[in-house]
N, C-alpha and C positions, 0 to 999 in steps of 0.2 A: 084412507087417510083424503085428509082435509088437503085440499092444493095450495095452501100456506105455508102447511110441515114439510110438502113436499121442494118446494122451492125454497125452506131456508134451511132441510138437510142438504140439497144439491148446493145451493150457495155456500153452506159451509163446508162439505167436501172440496170447493173449488178454492176457497182460501187456504184450507188445511195443503191442498196441490200447490196452491202459488206458493205457502208459505214455505216448503218443501226445496220448491225449484229455487227460491228466495235464497235458501240456506247453501244450496248447494251451489251456485252461481256465486256466492260470496267467498265459498268455501276453495274453488277453484281460482277465481279471481287473486284470496290471497296467497293461494300456493304459485300460480304466476310471479306475484310481485315478487314474493323470497326467490323465486328463480331470476326475475328480474335485477335482482339486489344483489345474487350471488353473482352472475354474468358478470356486474358493474364492475363487485368487486375485483373478480380474478382479472378485468380489462383493466383498470387501474393499477394492481400489482404487475403486469404485465408492461404497462408505459413506463412506472417505475424501474424495472428492471431495465428496459430500455435504456431511458437516463441514467441508470448509472453504469452501464455498459459505454456508453457513449462517454461519458465522465472520464472513466478508467481510458480509454482508451484515446483520448487527447492529450491525456496526463504526460510529464516528462518519463525519458527511460533514460538510462546510464550506462556508460563504461567504465572500468577501471582499466589505464592504461600503466604498463609499467611498474607496477608493485614489487619493492622489496622490501629490506629486513636490515634496519642501517645497525650495524655495531658497533660505532665509533665513540657512542656516547658512555662514557665510564658510569654513569647511573643507572642506565637501563636501555637494553635495544629499544627499536621503535620504528616501524609497520609505516613505510612509504606510499602512498597510495594517490596516485593522479586522475581523480573524480572527471569527468567529461559527462555534458550532458548534450547526450544525440539527438533526443525529439522531444516536441512537445514546447508550453509558454513559456516567454520568459516569466521566472520566477522572483521575485523579491527576495525570497529566503528561503535558507535550506537550512534545517536543524538536522546535525549527526549523530548518532550512538553508535556506539562498537561490540560486537560481542565475539566470542570464538574460544577455544582452547586460548589460555597463557594470557588474554588481552585483559589489561588494566585500566582500562579507558583509552581517552583522548589525550594528546598533547598540545596545547594551546599555548603561542606565544609566537616571536618572530621568527622564520626560518633559520638565520644561522647560531640560535642557540637556545636550543628544545630542552637542553640539559635542565635548564635553570626555572622550567617550568611548570605547575604543578600538574598532575596529573585531572583531569576532567572529565565527568562523566558525557556531557552534551557539547557540540559546540556548535554554532552558528556560522557557518560559511556565509552567509552573504546572500545577495544577486546573482543567478544563474539565468546563461540562455542557451539554446541553440548555436552551435559553433562558436563560441565565444571563448573558446580556450578552456583550459583546465584549470582543477583549486584542487591543490596538493590538503590533503590529509594525512594529519600523521597519529598513530596509533601507539601506545605505549603499551609493552609485551615484556614479559617476568622473565627470567635469563634460561629459565627451560622450554621456552617454546619460540624460538628466531624464526621455526618454519612453523608454521600453522597455517588455516584459515581463518579469516576476517571475513563477518558481515556486516556491514553496515547496513544502519537501518535512516533514511531519510524521510524528514517530514519536511515536505511540500507546500508552498504556500503564494500563490501569487497574488500582483497587488489588489486587482479585484476580491478577494477573500477565499478564491477555490483552493482546497485542499489535495495533495495529494498522497499513500505512504507509500513507501519505494523501501527496496531490500535488493542490496546488490553483495555479492561474496568474491573473494578472490583468495588467492592463494601465496602467501608471504614466504620467503626464503632470503636469507643476507645473498648477496653477488659476488658469484668465487673470485677468487684473487688471483689477478691474472698469472700463468705460468711462469718461474722464475725461469731466468735464462740461465742454461747451462753454464759455467766457465770450467775452459778444460786446461787442466795442471800441465797436459802437455808444453814441452817449451817449443815445439813446433806450429804449433796451432793458432 
C-alpha cells in the first residue's frame, strides 16, 4: 500500500472517532442541560410554594364570639355572629357569604331593624384590623333551622391588593329564656 493511502485511511479513521466522540459529548451535554432545566424548574416550584406558604401564614385569622339565633323577628329568625380578626394585616374590605343547613343568605341593614331588609347572598362588612373590635354579621335562617352550623366564607383584601380566602364555622342556637320565677300559692310564703 501506498503511504498516502494509509495516511488517508488513518486520517479518515481519526475523523470518524472524533465525530463519534463529538456526537457522544453533544448527547451528554444535552442530557445535562435537560437535567439542569428540570432542576431549575423544581427549585422554582419550591420557591413559589414557599412564597405561597408565607403569604398564607401572614394572612388574617378570625374568631366568632358569642353566636346565637335571634327568634324575636316575626319575619324569620337570624343568626347573630360577632366576627373578630385576631391576627394579620389591616384589611380594606371583607366580603362575607354564608352557607349551611337552613341558611338563606345574609341580612344587610341597620342593627335595629333587620326584619325589613332583604336577604342578600354577599355582604361587604368593610375594613377590619387586628384588635379593632368585632363586626356583627346577620345570617338569615329558615324557620326549621334555628339551631344549625353556619360557615362564613370571607374574601379579604388589603389596601395594597393582597387577598386571602378564609372560612370559619360556628354553631347557632337560640338563647335560652331565663327560668321563670316560681310563685307560690300558699298564703304563708
